[in-house]
N, C-alpha and C positions, 0 to 999 in steps of 0.2 A: 584677714584670710583664714578660714577654718582649715586646720590641718587634717588631711585625709591620709591615713596609713595605706601603703601599697603593699599588698601580700601577693607575691607571684608564686603560682602553683605549675609553672610550665614543665618542670622536672618531675613532677609527681602526677598531678592530674592531666596536664598536657601530654605526658608520655603515655597515657592510656588512649590516645587517639589513634585511629586507624592510620598506618602508614608512617607514624612518627617513631623514630628510633634514636636514642642518645648512647654513645659510649661513654665511658668514665671521662675520658679527656673532653668529650663534648659538654658534658655536664659541668665540668670545672670551668670550661670556657664560657658557658652561658652565666654561670654565677658572676664571673668578672665583667660580662657585658652589662648585666643588671645592676650590679654594684656601681659600675662607673655613672650609670644613668641616674642613680639615686633612689633605687627601690628599697623599702624598709625591710621586708622580710622575703626570704626565698626558701621555699618548701622543697627539700631535696629528695624526699621520698621515704619509704619505709625500711629501716635499717635491717629488717628480718626477711623482706620479700624476696631478695635475690642477691647472689654475690657481687653483682655490679654496684648495687646501692650501698652494700657494706663497705665495699673499697672506696666509693665516693666519700662517705662520711668520714673514713680514716684519713683521706687526703685533704678533704675540704677544710679540716681544722687547721691545717698549716697556711691556708690562703690568707694574705693580709688585705682585709677588706676594709674600706674607708667607711662605708655607710650600712650595707646591709647585714642582717643577722641570718644565719642559717637555721632553718627549722625542720625537725624530724617529724614523722608522722606515724600515729598508731590509732587503734581503736580501744574503746573501753574493754576492760577484762571480761573473761567468760562469766556467765551465769553461775553463781555458786562457787566460783573460784576465789583464789586469794591473790590480790595484785602482787604481792611479794614473790609469788610462785609463776606469775605470768611471763613467758618468753618474750613476748612483744614488749612489754613494759621494761623488762630487764634490758632489752636491746636499745631502747631509746634513752635509758639512763646511761648506757656505755657508749652512746653515739657522739659524746662530746659536744652536744648542742645545748645552749642555754634555754632554747625554746622548743616546745613540743605542741604539735597540733593533735588533738584527740577528737574523734568523731564518734557520736553516740545518737541513739534513736530518739526522735521527738514526735513521731507519728504512732498513735496507739495501735494502728493496724500493723505496722512493721514490727512492733514489739511482740504482739499475740500471734501474728501469722508467720512472721520470718524468724524471729528469735525464739518463738515458741516459749515465751516467758510471761510472767504476770507483770502488770504495769509497774507495780510498786518495786519489783525486782530490778526493773531497768533503771529506775531513778536511784536506787542503791548502788549499782555499779558505776553509774556516772559520777555520783559523789565520791565513792571510794577510789576510783581510778584517778580522778582529778585531785583528790586529797593526797593520794600516794606520791604522785609525781611532784606537786607543790612542796611537800614536806621533804622531798629528796632534792630541792633546789631548783626545780624546773619552772620556767614560766609557761603557763599553759593557755592555749587558744582552744576553746570548746567549739567544735563544729557540730551544730544541731541539725543533723541529717534529716531531710524531708520536712523542715520546719514549717513551710508554708502550707504544704499539704495537710501536715498535722494540725495546724492552727486552724485551718478551715473545717477539718473534721471534728477536732476536740480542742478548742483553744485553751481550756483549762490545763490539760495534760501537757501540751506543748510548752506552755509557760513553766509548768513544773520541772520539765526537763532542763531548761536553762537555769531555773532558779537553783537546781540541784548543783550544777556546775559552778554557779556563782558562789554558792554557800561553801563550796570546797576550795575556793580561791582561784578560779580561772581568771586570767587577765582580761580576756575578751570573750564575748559570746557572739559567735558567727551564725548567722541565720541563712540556711542553705535552701535554695530551690533546686533540690537534687533532680528532680525530673524535668526541670526546665520548662514547666508548663504555666507558671503563673505570669499573669499580666501585670504591667506596672501599676495599674490603678487598683490592683489587689495588694501588691507589695507595699505601696506607700502607707496606707492606713495601718497595716499590721506592724511595720517597723515603727511607726510612730507610738503605737501602744507599747512596744517593748522598750522604746527609749524612755517613755514616761514611767513605766514600771521599774527601771533600773537607772536612776539619775546618776550621772557621773561615771557610769560604766561604758567601756569601749564596746560598741555595738558594730558588728561587721556584716557584710553581705557577700554570699557566694551563689552566683547564678550560672545555670547552664542555658544552652542556646537553642533547645528543641522546638521552640515556636518562633525563633528569631528575635527574642526579646531580652537577651542576656545583659547587653549593655544598657538598654533602656531600664531594665529592673534595677541595675545596679545605681544608675542616676537617681531613679525614684527613691531608693533607699536612702541615699545620701541626702537628698532633699527633705527627708523625714528625720534626720539625725544621725544617720549611721556615719561613723568616722573611720571606717576600715573597709577596703574593698579587696576581694580575692579574685583572680582570674589569671589568665595565661597570656603570653605574647603571641599574636597571631591567631588567638581564639582556639589554640589546639585543645583537643579533650575528647573524651568519650562520646560516642554518638555525634551529635551535632556541635559538640565543643562546649567551651566555657566563655564566660565574659571576656571579650577581647580587650586587654589593657592597652593595646595600641590606639584603640578607639576611646575607651573610657578616660584614660588619663587626659588627653587634650580636651574632650568634651567638658570635664569636670574643671580643668585648670585654665583653658584658654577661653572657654565659652561661659563657664559659671562662676569663675573667680576663686575656686577653691585651690588650697596649697597641697599638690600632690607629690611632686618632685621638685628639687632645686630649680628655680626659675631659669637659671643660665643652661640647664641641662636639657630643656624640652626640645631643643634643636638637635640633640642626639637621638631622638626618638626613631626616626626612619632608619638610620644606620643600625640601631640596636635591634629594631624588629627584623630586618633582613638578616642580621648577623645570627639571631636565634633561630630564624627559619632555616638558614644554611645548616646550623648545627644539628637541627632536627631532621635534616635530609628530606625536607618537603618545601616546596615552594611557597612563598608568601603570595596569597591571592593579590593579583594586580589590582583588583577593585576594592582592596582593604581601604576604608576611609583614612585619611591623613597620610598614610605611609606607603600605600601601594603605588606602583608605577603608573597606574590609571587615574589616581586621585586627582591630579591637576592636569590632565591630558584633555586636549581640545581638538576637535576634528571638523565640525562645521565651520564653513567660511565666515558666517555672521558672527559666531561665538568666538573664533579666533581673532577676527578684527577687533571685537569689542574688548576683549581681555587684554589685547596689546595696548589699546588706548587707556583702559582702566581696568586693573587686575580684579577689583571688587565686582565688576558686572557679572562675572561667571566663576568667581573663587571666594568661598566663604572666609578664608584666611590667607595670608601670603604663604605659599608652600615652603618658604625659606624658614617660617616659624617652627616647623617641625622637621627641619633638615631635609625636605623633599624638593623637588624642582619641577617648573612647568614644562610640559611638553606639548608642542603644537604638531599634530599628526598631518603628515603629507598624504593627500589623497584626492580623488576626483571632485571632492566637495570642499576642499580647502582653497582659499583665496590667496591673493597676492600678499596680504598681511601675514599669513602663516609662513609663507616663504621668506618673507622679509625677516621674521623672528629668527628663523634658523640661520639666515645670512648674518644677523647681528650677533649671534653667538660666536661667530667667527671673526667678523669685523664689525664692531660697533658703529663705525663711521658711515657704513652703507645706508643710503636712503631708498625710499619706495620707487622713484622714478629713475634710478641710476641704470647705466649701461650693464653693470655687473648683475643687478637683479633681473634684467631682461634676459641676459645670457644664461643665467642659471635656471630661469623659467623654461627657456627653450630647450636646455638640455635635459631637465626633468621630463617635459613632455616627450621628447624623443625617447628616452629610456623607458617611460611608462608604455609608450606605443610598442616597444620591444619586449614588454612582459615584466618590467621591473615594477615594484610597489614599494614605497618608501614609509608607509603609514606606521608599520612596526619595525622599521630598520633604520633608526636614527643614527647609528654608527655608519652605515654606508652613505646616508644622507650627508653626514659631516664630512666624510671623505670626499664625496663628489663635489661638495661646495669648496673645499679647500684646493682641489685640483683646478676647478674652473677660475678661482680668484688667484692662482698662482701661489697659494700659501702652503702647498704640500711638498714636503721633502720626503721621499720614500726611505724607510729604514733598512730595506733589503730589496733585491731584485732576484727574479727566477731565471736561471739558466735552462733548466728543464726538469721535468718529473716524469716518473713512469710508474704505473700502478699494474699489478698482476693479481688476477683473481684466481685463486686454486679451487680445484675440485678433486674430491669431495670436500664440502666446506665445513669440516669438523675442526674444532679449535680455532687457531688464527687462520682465518680463510683468504687473507690478502697480504700482499707484499708491496710497499711503496718505496721508491728511491727518489730522492730530491737533490738538486744541485743549486745552490743559492749563492749570491755574492753580497758582501757588505763592505762598502768603502774599498772596492777593489780586491778584497780577499775572498776566496772561494771556499765553500765548505760543502761536503757531500755527506749524505746520511741516509740509511735505509732502516725500515721498521716493519715489523708485522703488525696486523691488527685485525680486530673482529669486523671485517668488511672493509672495502677500499677506502672510505672516508676516515674511518679510525686509523688506518695504516698511514694515510697521507698526513693527518693530523699529528700523529706520533713522529713521523719522519721530519716534518718541517720544524716542529718544537725542538727536536734533538740538534737539528742543524743550526737553528737560530740560537739556541741556548748557549753556544759558544760565545756568541756576541752580546746576547740579552738574557742573562741569568733570571732577570725579574719575571720572565715568562711562566715560571714555576708557580707564580701567584694566580695565573689566569687558567681557567677550565671551561670546557664546553658543557653548557647546562641543558641545551635543547637543540634538536635538529629536525627540520620539517621540510618536506618535498611536496609541491604541487604541480600537477601537469597542466599546462596552459593550452587547452584545446586538445582534442583527441583525434582530429581528422588525419594526422600523420602517424597514428599509431605509436609505436615504440620509438619514432624519430621525432615526437613532439617535443616542443620546448619545456623545459621544467624550471621552476623557481625554488631555489633552496633558501631557507630562512634559518640562520644559526643564531642561538642566544648564548652568549659567553658572560662569565662573571669573574671577579676577582675576590668574591666573598662578601664585598660590601656594594659594589656598583654592579649593574647588569646592563648589558647592551646587546643590540641586534644588528645583524648585517645580513645582506641579501645577494644572491648571485643568480643569473640567468642564462641558459645555454640549452642547446639541444643534446648536449652531453652532460649527464648528471655529475660526473666527476669534475668537469670543468666548472660547472655551476657551483659545486662545493668549493672548489679552489678559490673562486672569485669571492665567495662569502667568508671563507676562512681567512683570507689574506687581508680582507678589509677589516675583520675582527681584529687580527693581530696589529696591523697598522694602527687602528683606533686605540687599542690598549697602549701601545708604546708611544703614541702621541700624548697620551694623558700622564705618563710616568717620566717622561724625558723633557 
């Protein structure tokens, strides 16, 4: 198996994506997630770009990493400048990282029109920058910015740019599709030419996703001899993002037989992807291949029936291979087989023709007639099945709750009071909130926290309301869908009522019960 080095740029290139934000603590946590997975290199950012990155590098050097190496990032020094006097190069020397990623121009147009420099001057600063850092004990990756556009415009000059870096001692030459517009059939022969021209040298690929080809371009490069891929977890990055390592790694390792991360760690891929997305404060797209919540979700009755009989009928790999799980969605197009799978998750001994299956089917039909929808509410579905099978023991009971909405609604606009009981013990709590649902959520957590401190690990990730028919105006039924998470696992619950607070309460209590049933 050919070893492919994995270079993660989530904390640098990924942080440039719209809506992505990392605190220093987030960045340190992401490093540990990626190290545990077995990533080779983690690019932490530019030590001079902002105080946050400066603090990160100061603290990252104290982390006890088992596998990954931290990499700092900088550019070539200024035209006509002295590398010894360049503040950015001084910063990476002081960043306490053995590895440095340096980017420089490889497209002649970028040199003449953006740098306003002569072509030879650019080659000189590439060589002097890389040489200066290597002579000071750093291992250098040279990122040839706009390499593919540059090669298509002037192949000789693009090759000269990486030749200058190699001559100066760069460990690896990284070919960047910076504009993200190169097709795999363009990338493959160009990488092959570079590999041929630099025998024995580590050649890497760095692609962006502006035409939706980032992962495909990365795979094409590896097939042509690249042994180093750069990307981000979740595909975060500027504009349309970067090569998504969540997809690239299993494509290369599980499909094509390359050695990307330790074989036993590939099952950690889904948890790692979701943990990184949580740290980035941006949801992982449910349709992300391999690791998304929809990656192995089946809705059609024929599909559901077939995948239960033989998983390979509609799944290209077992979901467990990457730490994911199969989901069979309950809907009007799902058949008895789909319901049977949900039942077997609770009681594996139940068969298709059992009385329990018939009873649960009837209950589902009744609840769907009343406005419930379980397609995206697997938490509530499991709670319903447990109750119908007599497998449910409630963790708490409600005595009463009361919600007051204040006007004018500046600041905390609502107050909720709840009285619950657990094993005969009563607890009352009140809380203010930004709206009635937030106040109710805060109050119930405060009351239950006395008995179940682990609830601190659970948080509300999303809240949606849909009006079910409008003939009754403001008295219409509403369906509330709540998405909750513990940082690693996400689940959804549903509640229906003509009272939005009551519907929210039903979804909220199902969510809490589901969580407690998984940790106790």
